Residue frames as qw, qx, qy, qz and C-alpha x, y, z in Angstrom:
[[0.374, 0.890, -0.198, 0.172, -20.48, 8.91, 10.15],
 [0.860, -0.273, 0.008, 0.432, -16.80, 8.07, 10.59],
 [0.046, 0.959, -0.253, -0.115, -13.89, 10.50, 10.83],
 [0.908, 0.197, -0.015, 0.370, -10.82, 9.30, 8.93],
 [0.253, -0.933, 0.220, 0.133, -7.61, 10.79, 10.33],
 [0.869, 0.312, -0.022, 0.384, -4.30, 10.76, 8.49],
 [0.381, -0.813, 0.214, 0.385, -0.98, 12.09, 9.78],
 [0.757, 0.592, 0.085, 0.265, 1.32, 13.19, 6.98],
 [0.374, -0.795, 0.303, 0.370, 5.01, 14.01, 7.00],
 [0.792, 0.480, 0.231, 0.298, 6.58, 14.47, 3.56],
 [0.280, -0.780, 0.256, 0.497, 10.02, 16.00, 3.08],
 [0.476, 0.732, -0.378, -0.308, 12.20, 16.55, 0.03],
 [0.212, 0.524, -0.825, 0.007, 14.24, 13.50, 0.96],
 [0.460, -0.169, 0.785, -0.379, 12.10, 10.94, 2.79],
 [0.113, 0.054, -0.883, -0.451, 10.45, 9.52, -0.33],
 [0.175, 0.365, 0.822, -0.400, 6.91, 9.80, 1.00],
 [0.264, 0.319, -0.101, -0.905, 5.41, 12.19, -1.54],
 [0.451, 0.054, -0.681, -0.574, 3.97, 9.66, -3.98],
 [0.244, -0.227, -0.916, 0.221, 2.78, 7.41, -1.16],
 [0.091, 0.394, 0.486, -0.775, 0.81, 10.25, 0.41],
 [0.368, 0.263, -0.319, -0.833, -0.66, 11.27, -2.94],
 [0.410, -0.025, -0.853, -0.322, -1.72, 7.70, -3.72],
 [0.124, -0.286, -0.836, 0.452, -3.28, 7.27, -0.27],
 [0.227, 0.397, 0.266, -0.849, -5.40, 10.40, -0.60],
 [0.434, 0.218, -0.518, -0.704, -6.48, 9.50, -4.14],
 [0.307, -0.110, -0.945, -0.035, -7.42, 6.01, -2.92],
 [0.041, 0.368, 0.671, -0.643, -9.56, 7.52, -0.18],
 [0.340, 0.367, -0.070, -0.863, -11.28, 9.77, -2.70],
 [0.427, 0.148, -0.740, -0.498, -11.99, 6.74, -4.91],
 [0.440, -0.135, -0.888, 0.013, -13.29, 4.39, -2.23],
 [0.144, -0.357, -0.667, 0.638, -14.93, 6.48, 0.53],
 [0.041, -0.733, -0.534, -0.419, -18.29, 8.25, 0.44],
 [0.305, -0.090, -0.335, 0.887, -17.41, 11.63, 1.91],
 [0.382, -0.491, -0.295, -0.726, -21.03, 12.72, 1.78],
 [0.792, -0.493, -0.329, -0.146, -21.32, 10.50, 4.82],
 [0.810, -0.348, -0.145, 0.449, -17.81, 10.46, 6.28],
 [0.040, -0.990, 0.131, 0.032, -15.17, 13.06, 7.16],
 [0.830, 0.232, -0.143, 0.487, -11.47, 13.37, 6.42],
 [0.322, -0.935, 0.142, 0.052, -9.00, 15.07, 8.75],
 [0.795, 0.357, -0.179, 0.457, -5.39, 15.46, 7.56],
 [0.454, -0.870, 0.103, 0.164, -2.81, 16.55, 10.09],
 [0.728, 0.572, -0.152, 0.345, 0.33, 17.64, 8.27],
 [0.708, -0.617, -0.009, 0.343, 3.55, 17.63, 10.26],
 [0.141, -0.821, 0.300, 0.464, 5.47, 20.32, 8.41],
 [0.794, 0.254, 0.481, 0.273, 5.66, 18.77, 4.95],
 [0.369, -0.187, 0.382, 0.826, 7.56, 20.13, 1.96],
 [0.283, 0.417, -0.066, -0.861, 6.20, 22.59, -0.59],
 [0.290, 0.076, -0.798, -0.523, 5.37, 19.86, -3.12],
 [0.158, -0.359, -0.906, 0.158, 3.04, 18.19, -0.66],
 [0.086, 0.503, 0.380, -0.772, 1.45, 21.50, 0.25],
 [0.283, 0.286, -0.430, -0.808, 0.79, 22.13, -3.44],
 [0.265, -0.123, -0.917, -0.272, -0.86, 18.73, -3.75],
 [0.008, 0.421, 0.737, -0.529, -3.19, 19.52, -0.86],
 [0.265, 0.431, -0.003, -0.862, -4.55, 22.41, -2.91],
 [0.370, 0.142, -0.728, -0.560, -5.21, 20.08, -5.86],
 [0.212, -0.212, -0.946, 0.125, -6.78, 17.50, -3.57],
 [0.123, 0.416, 0.506, -0.745, -9.01, 20.09, -1.90],
 [0.358, 0.318, -0.293, -0.828, -10.26, 21.27, -5.30],
 [0.385, -0.004, -0.863, -0.327, -11.17, 17.71, -6.29],
 [0.135, -0.292, -0.851, 0.414, -12.83, 17.04, -2.95],
 [0.172, 0.408, 0.317, -0.839, -14.88, 20.25, -2.98],
 [0.356, 0.162, -0.534, -0.750, -16.20, 19.52, -6.48],
 [0.487, -0.160, -0.833, -0.211, -17.88, 16.39, -5.13],
 [0.517, -0.466, -0.672, 0.252, -18.38, 16.75, -1.38],
 [0.272, -0.937, -0.180, -0.129, -19.13, 19.30, 1.29],
 [0.331, 0.667, -0.412, 0.525, -16.19, 21.49, 2.29],
 [0.528, -0.611, 0.345, -0.477, -17.07, 20.88, 5.93],
 [0.986, -0.122, 0.087, -0.069, -16.20, 17.18, 5.52],
 [0.799, 0.277, -0.154, 0.511, -12.52, 17.91, 4.87],
 [0.280, -0.951, 0.134, -0.009, -10.09, 19.62, 7.20],
 [0.783, 0.295, -0.248, 0.487, -6.33, 19.97, 6.79],
 [0.459, -0.882, 0.047, 0.095, -4.36, 21.12, 9.80],
 [0.642, 0.592, -0.269, 0.405, -0.88, 22.44, 9.08],
 [0.690, -0.685, 0.014, 0.233, 1.75, 22.08, 11.77],
 [0.207, 0.917, -0.340, -0.012, 5.10, 23.85, 11.59],
 [0.019, 0.546, -0.834, 0.079, 7.11, 20.79, 12.68],
 [0.608, -0.009, -0.770, -0.192, 6.88, 17.02, 13.04],
 [0.569, -0.463, 0.303, -0.609, 4.67, 16.26, 16.05],
 [0.134, -0.156, 0.975, -0.090, 4.92, 12.51, 15.55],
 [0.273, -0.225, -0.815, -0.459, 2.16, 10.14, 14.56],
 [0.265, -0.500, -0.789, 0.238, 0.13, 9.85, 17.75],
 [0.081, -0.505, -0.288, 0.809, -0.01, 13.55, 18.59],
 [0.163, 0.128, -0.456, -0.865, -1.00, 14.39, 15.02],
 [0.322, -0.309, -0.838, -0.314, -3.79, 11.80, 15.02],
 [0.207, -0.448, -0.680, 0.543, -4.93, 13.05, 18.41],
 [0.120, 0.246, -0.021, -0.962, -5.91, 16.39, 16.87],
 [0.415, -0.087, -0.643, -0.638, -8.38, 14.50, 14.69],
 [0.395, -0.345, -0.837, 0.158, -9.66, 12.44, 17.61],
 [0.094, -0.287, -0.414, 0.859, -10.17, 15.67, 19.53],
 [0.313, 0.174, -0.176, -0.917, -12.63, 16.88, 16.87],
 [0.185, -0.200, -0.931, -0.244, -14.74, 13.73, 16.75],
 [0.510, -0.337, -0.109, -0.784, -18.43, 14.09, 17.33],
 [0.559, -0.221, 0.651, -0.463, -20.26, 12.15, 20.06],
 [0.815, 0.143, 0.537, -0.163, -20.62, 8.48, 19.10],
 [0.591, 0.737, -0.259, -0.202, -18.44, 8.96, 16.04],
 [0.939, -0.050, 0.170, 0.296, -16.04, 6.24, 14.90],
 [0.017, 0.885, -0.391, -0.254, -12.46, 7.25, 14.15],
 [0.941, 0.234, 0.077, 0.231, -10.16, 5.61, 11.62],
 [0.277, -0.785, 0.427, 0.354, -6.42, 6.15, 11.89],
 [0.873, 0.434, 0.175, 0.137, -4.85, 5.57, 8.49],
 [0.551, -0.437, 0.321, 0.635, -1.20, 5.78, 7.50],
 [0.341, 0.793, -0.120, -0.491, -0.09, 7.87, 4.54],
 [0.106, 0.460, -0.804, -0.362, 1.17, 4.89, 2.51],
 [0.400, 0.173, 0.875, -0.212, -1.95, 2.77, 1.99],
 [0.423, 0.082, -0.451, -0.781, -4.30, 1.88, -0.85],
 [0.478, 0.106, 0.767, -0.415, -7.56, 0.05, -0.15],
 [0.013, -0.104, 0.801, 0.590, -8.93, -2.07, -2.93],
 [0.080, -0.487, -0.834, -0.246, -12.69, -1.79, -2.65],
 [0.236, -0.431, -0.069, -0.868, -15.49, 0.70, -2.20],
 [0.701, -0.489, -0.228, -0.466, -17.63, 0.71, 0.91],
 [0.640, 0.069, -0.651, 0.403, -14.87, -0.54, 3.23],
 [0.076, -0.256, 0.437, -0.859, -15.71, 2.07, 5.87],
 [0.717, -0.189, -0.040, -0.669, -19.30, 0.85, 6.05],
 [0.831, 0.023, -0.556, 0.006, -18.05, -2.75, 6.28],
 [0.365, 0.165, -0.629, 0.666, -15.93, -1.79, 9.28],
 [0.366, -0.231, 0.248, -0.867, -18.81, 0.07, 10.92],
 [0.818, -0.129, -0.321, -0.459, -21.05, -2.97, 10.48],
 [0.640, 0.081, -0.699, 0.309, -18.57, -5.14, 12.37],
 [0.034, 0.141, -0.547, 0.824, -18.98, -2.94, 15.43],
 [0.604, -0.125, 0.014, -0.787, -22.77, -3.05, 15.23],
 [0.892, -0.014, -0.364, -0.267, -22.72, -6.86, 15.07],
 [0.759, -0.069, -0.479, 0.435, -19.85, -7.46, 17.51],
 [0.228, -0.918, -0.136, -0.294, -20.58, -4.89, 20.24],
 [0.703, -0.659, 0.103, 0.247, -17.55, -5.67, 22.41],
 [0.738, 0.357, 0.127, 0.558, -15.17, -4.70, 19.62],
 [0.309, -0.814, -0.045, 0.490, -12.74, -1.91, 20.52],
 [0.021, 0.679, -0.483, -0.552, -10.21, -1.74, 17.67],
 [0.830, 0.364, 0.423, 0.009, -10.68, -3.17, 14.18],
 [0.123, -0.662, 0.484, 0.560, -7.84, -3.17, 11.67],
 [0.819, 0.528, -0.125, -0.185, -7.52, -3.97, 8.00],
 [0.800, -0.389, 0.412, 0.198, -4.86, -6.64, 7.57],
 [0.277, 0.749, -0.528, -0.291, -1.75, -6.23, 5.43],
 [0.933, 0.204, -0.279, -0.103, -0.63, -9.38, 3.65],
 [0.539, 0.429, -0.591, 0.420, 2.78, -9.32, 5.33],
 [0.499, -0.583, 0.328, -0.551, 1.38, -9.25, 8.88],
 [0.152, 0.311, -0.923, 0.169, 2.84, -12.10, 10.95],
 [0.437, 0.028, 0.693, -0.573, -0.26, -12.96, 12.96],
 [0.553, 0.078, -0.578, -0.595, -2.50, -15.67, 11.49],
 [0.817, -0.278, 0.088, -0.498, -4.94, -18.31, 12.66],
 [0.994, 0.003, -0.095, 0.052, -2.68, -21.31, 12.02],
 [0.214, 0.783, -0.505, 0.292, 0.61, -19.79, 13.17],
 [0.787, -0.028, -0.579, 0.212, 2.84, -22.39, 14.87],
 [0.279, 0.074, -0.502, 0.816, 3.80, -19.86, 17.57],
 [0.187, -0.678, -0.702, 0.109, 0.91, -19.22, 19.99],
 [0.210, -0.538, -0.145, 0.804, 2.14, -15.64, 20.46],
 [0.117, 0.269, -0.408, -0.865, 1.21, -14.91, 16.82],
 [0.022, -0.291, -0.928, -0.230, -1.86, -17.12, 16.59],
 [0.343, -0.037, 0.028, -0.938, -5.22, -15.45, 15.98],
 [0.276, 0.273, 0.888, -0.248, -8.77, -16.73, 16.41],
 [0.172, -0.136, -0.554, -0.803, -11.33, -16.67, 13.60],
 [0.182, 0.396, 0.750, -0.496, -14.89, -15.89, 14.68],
 [0.047, 0.489, 0.634, 0.597, -18.09, -15.12, 12.82],
 [0.154, -0.049, 0.235, -0.959, -19.88, -11.92, 13.71],
 [0.317, 0.379, 0.785, -0.373, -23.44, -12.57, 14.90],
 [0.172, 0.069, -0.495, -0.849, -25.93, -12.37, 12.06],
 [0.568, 0.325, 0.564, -0.504, -29.59, -12.75, 11.25],
 [0.600, 0.389, 0.657, 0.238, -31.20, -14.13, 8.12],
 [0.395, 0.874, 0.241, 0.148, -30.39, -11.96, 5.13],
 [0.182, -0.916, 0.329, 0.138, -27.17, -10.49, 6.53],
 [0.699, 0.535, -0.462, 0.113, -23.85, -11.39, 4.94],
 [0.882, -0.356, -0.142, 0.273, -21.37, -13.49, 6.84],
 [0.143, 0.881, -0.341, 0.296, -18.48, -11.55, 8.37],
 [0.891, -0.168, -0.269, 0.325, -15.38, -13.27, 9.68],
 [0.145, -0.926, 0.277, -0.212, -13.27, -11.43, 12.24],
 [0.787, 0.185, -0.452, 0.377, -9.75, -12.42, 13.25],
 [0.531, -0.843, -0.020, -0.080, -9.37, -11.77, 16.97],
 [0.722, 0.283, -0.251, 0.579, -5.87, -10.65, 17.85],
 [0.486, -0.678, -0.272, 0.480, -4.19, -8.87, 20.75],
 [0.264, -0.532, 0.216, 0.775, -1.98, -6.60, 18.63],
 [0.538, 0.722, 0.429, 0.064, -3.54, -4.79, 15.66],
 [0.471, -0.082, 0.244, 0.844, -1.02, -3.12, 13.38],
 [0.109, 0.712, 0.388, -0.575, -2.25, 0.41, 12.88],
 [0.242, 0.028, 0.559, 0.793, -1.95, 0.85, 9.13],
 [0.364, -0.285, -0.334, -0.822, -5.71, 1.32, 8.96],
 [0.239, -0.241, -0.866, 0.367, -7.58, 0.93, 12.24],
 [0.350, -0.572, -0.313, -0.672, -11.05, 1.91, 13.40],
 [0.125, 0.003, -0.716, 0.687, -11.69, 2.84, 17.03],
 [0.244, -0.641, -0.707, -0.176, -15.13, 2.53, 18.56],
 [0.118, -0.685, 0.050, -0.717, -16.47, 5.72, 20.19],
 [0.784, -0.589, -0.101, -0.169, -17.12, 3.76, 23.39],
 [0.850, -0.078, -0.127, 0.506, -13.46, 2.78, 23.54],
 [0.342, 0.460, -0.061, 0.817, -12.26, 6.34, 22.93],
 [0.448, -0.736, -0.084, -0.501, -14.58, 7.55, 25.68],
 [0.867, -0.492, -0.052, 0.061, -12.73, 5.20, 28.05],
 [0.800, -0.144, 0.081, 0.578, -9.11, 5.61, 26.92],
 [0.047, -0.864, 0.019, 0.501, -9.11, 9.13, 25.49],
 [0.444, 0.825, -0.290, -0.197, -6.22, 9.59, 23.05],
 [0.912, 0.246, -0.216, 0.246, -3.27, 7.74, 21.58],
 [0.402, -0.851, 0.332, 0.057, 0.00, 7.71, 23.48],
 [0.901, 0.276, -0.143, 0.303, 3.55, 6.90, 22.38],
 [0.653, -0.577, -0.021, 0.489, 6.92, 7.46, 24.09],
 [0.284, -0.382, 0.351, 0.806, 8.48, 9.24, 21.09],
 [0.382, 0.421, -0.227, -0.790, 7.51, 10.46, 17.62],
 [0.685, 0.224, -0.558, -0.411, 7.25, 6.94, 16.25],
 [0.455, 0.118, -0.876, 0.108, 6.44, 3.49, 17.49],
 [0.165, -0.118, -0.869, 0.451, 4.33, 1.61, 20.03],
 [0.377, 0.033, 0.174, -0.909, 1.15, 3.73, 19.94],
 [0.692, 0.004, -0.498, -0.523, -0.77, 0.92, 18.21],
 [0.556, -0.044, -0.802, 0.216, 0.38, -1.76, 20.65],
 [0.049, -0.056, -0.577, 0.813, -0.33, 0.43, 23.66],
 [0.511, -0.003, -0.078, -0.856, -3.79, 1.28, 22.32],
 [0.704, -0.049, -0.652, -0.277, -4.55, -2.44, 22.00],
 [0.386, -0.065, -0.764, 0.513, -3.40, -3.10, 25.57],
 [0.173, 0.059, 0.343, -0.921, -5.54, -0.24, 26.84],
 [0.608, -0.026, -0.381, -0.697, -8.50, -1.52, 24.81],
 [0.650, -0.113, -0.751, 0.000, -8.29, -4.98, 26.35],
 [0.228, -0.072, -0.636, 0.734, -7.80, -3.49, 29.81],
 [0.344, 0.039, 0.106, -0.932, -11.00, -1.48, 29.25],
 [0.574, 0.166, 0.712, -0.368, -12.89, -4.71, 28.54],
 [0.657, 0.597, -0.108, -0.448, -12.91, -4.71, 24.73],
 [0.799, -0.019, 0.514, 0.311, -11.56, -7.17, 22.16],
 [0.133, 0.708, -0.375, -0.583, -9.51, -6.28, 19.10],
 [0.771, 0.243, 0.584, 0.079, -9.60, -7.85, 15.65],
 [0.070, -0.280, 0.572, 0.768, -8.55, -7.75, 12.03],
 [0.701, 0.502, 0.293, -0.413, -11.08, -7.66, 9.20],
 [0.486, -0.341, 0.661, 0.458, -9.11, -9.86, 6.79],
 [0.576, 0.453, 0.651, 0.198, -11.29, -9.94, 3.69],
 [0.259, 0.952, 0.096, -0.133, -10.78, -6.31, 2.60],
 [0.799, 0.254, 0.039, 0.543, -7.73, -5.96, 0.33],
 [0.205, -0.963, 0.075, 0.155, -5.17, -3.42, 1.55],
 [0.774, 0.426, -0.089, 0.460, -1.90, -2.51, -0.14],
 [0.491, -0.773, 0.061, 0.397, 0.99, -1.23, 1.96],
 [0.560, 0.822, -0.054, 0.086, 2.84, 0.99, -0.50],
 [0.038, -0.822, 0.551, -0.141, 6.07, 1.25, 1.46],
 [0.884, 0.126, -0.448, 0.030, 8.24, -1.87, 1.25],
 [0.714, -0.697, 0.038, 0.056, 10.14, -0.85, 4.38],
 [0.837, 0.074, 0.066, 0.537, 13.51, -0.66, 2.66],
 [0.250, 0.809, 0.033, 0.531, 13.86, 3.11, 2.52],
 [0.372, 0.214, -0.480, 0.765, 16.04, 5.21, 4.82],
 [0.372, -0.413, 0.082, -0.828, 13.01, 6.92, 6.34],
 [0.866, -0.306, -0.258, -0.300, 11.43, 3.69, 7.56],
 [0.765, 0.042, -0.467, 0.442, 14.76, 2.46, 8.90],
 [0.097, 0.355, -0.330, 0.869, 15.12, 5.74, 10.79],
 [0.630, -0.403, -0.039, -0.663, 11.64, 5.30, 12.30],
 [0.909, -0.164, -0.384, 0.002, 12.49, 1.76, 13.39],
 [0.544, 0.188, -0.461, 0.676, 15.69, 2.93, 15.05],
 [0.210, -0.408, 0.207, -0.864, 13.76, 5.62, 16.92],
 [0.815, -0.332, -0.177, -0.441, 11.23, 3.04, 18.11],
 [0.833, 0.011, -0.476, 0.282, 14.04, 0.73, 19.23],
 [0.228, 0.374, -0.427, 0.792, 15.47, 3.46, 21.44],
 [0.451, -0.306, 0.263, -0.796, 12.25, 3.52, 23.45],
 [0.686, -0.083, -0.684, -0.231, 11.63, -0.24, 23.65],
 [0.360, -0.091, -0.751, 0.547, 12.57, -0.40, 27.34],
 [0.210, 0.068, 0.281, -0.934, 10.30, 2.53, 28.16],
 [0.615, -0.026, -0.436, -0.656, 7.52, 0.95, 26.10],
 [0.573, -0.089, -0.811, 0.075, 7.88, -2.30, 28.04],
 [0.137, -0.128, -0.628, 0.755, 7.53, -0.50, 31.36],
 [0.391, 0.071, 0.008, -0.918, 4.50, 1.47, 30.18],
 [0.629, -0.037, -0.638, -0.444, 2.84, -1.69, 28.83],
 [0.462, -0.152, -0.815, 0.317, 3.32, -3.52, 32.12],
 [0.043, 0.118, 0.432, -0.893, 2.00, -0.52, 34.05],
 [0.542, 0.000, -0.262, -0.798, -1.18, -0.54, 31.93],
 [0.646, -0.070, -0.738, -0.182, -1.63, -4.28, 32.41],
 [0.404, -0.157, -0.738, 0.518, -1.08, -4.13, 36.17],
 [0.219, -0.829, -0.494, -0.141, -3.32, -1.09, 36.66],
 [0.492, -0.441, -0.132, 0.739, -0.50, 1.13, 37.92],
 [0.068, -0.147, 0.290, 0.943, -0.99, 3.43, 34.93],
 [0.468, 0.506, 0.435, -0.579, -4.42, 4.86, 34.11],
 [0.498, 0.278, 0.696, 0.436, -5.58, 3.72, 30.66],
 [0.206, 0.911, 0.356, 0.032, -7.22, 7.13, 30.13],
 [0.498, -0.220, 0.151, 0.825, -4.92, 9.68, 28.50],
 [0.233, 0.892, 0.366, 0.123, -5.84, 13.24, 27.56],
 [0.576, 0.006, -0.008, 0.817, -2.99, 15.56, 26.56],
 [0.014, 0.557, 0.255, 0.790, -5.38, 18.51, 26.37],
 [0.552, -0.743, -0.364, -0.102, -6.43, 18.53, 30.02]]
């Protein structure tokens, strides 16, 4: 069983309403929630989004167990990492966690099981991400900093071939964390409400002895083209903390900073 965790922040002006709706409908279409769980952490969204949650809950409960869906309502914007951490906090022992953004559609059924299988066949895997088409990293990139490595997951006769794309930095649009990794690093950390949590998680994963990878064959659609004011605002906020991020990253790599983080202790 995997717990899918989505942080949502929809206002009257940030243009995220339809993205969030489409993401949730895509999850309902492509994920077996008899087996898996969905945790939505809402960061003080507008009334239209709150109304949609009621519609979504009704659809979910007609098909699946009510216990497999939880929506937590926050009164203000906690930021991405802290919102996702509430879902991580509720994971069961040995349970995988998927962090998914609220502007994603995934183009095939059974993708959660495909991701789980990668961990069973590549035991040293810490973070596995689905790969957006616009991601810079690729196996034949001319710049070594963006070059990935294609590997085949171990297999026995009768199993399908799975190609993983090993990469240091996994963009967190849709990422699965192994329970063993979360046991070692705890929770996500970011300097501000937006930015750097994915990169820092990858650094901490490698420091803990794991490898990170993309699963490139599953189609994923990033609904937001990045041209809206909201995304530009998020990028500006992340830029303000780039120096702090750099210091934190170096502290993780050098061992000065403990890779384990638990905001609830």
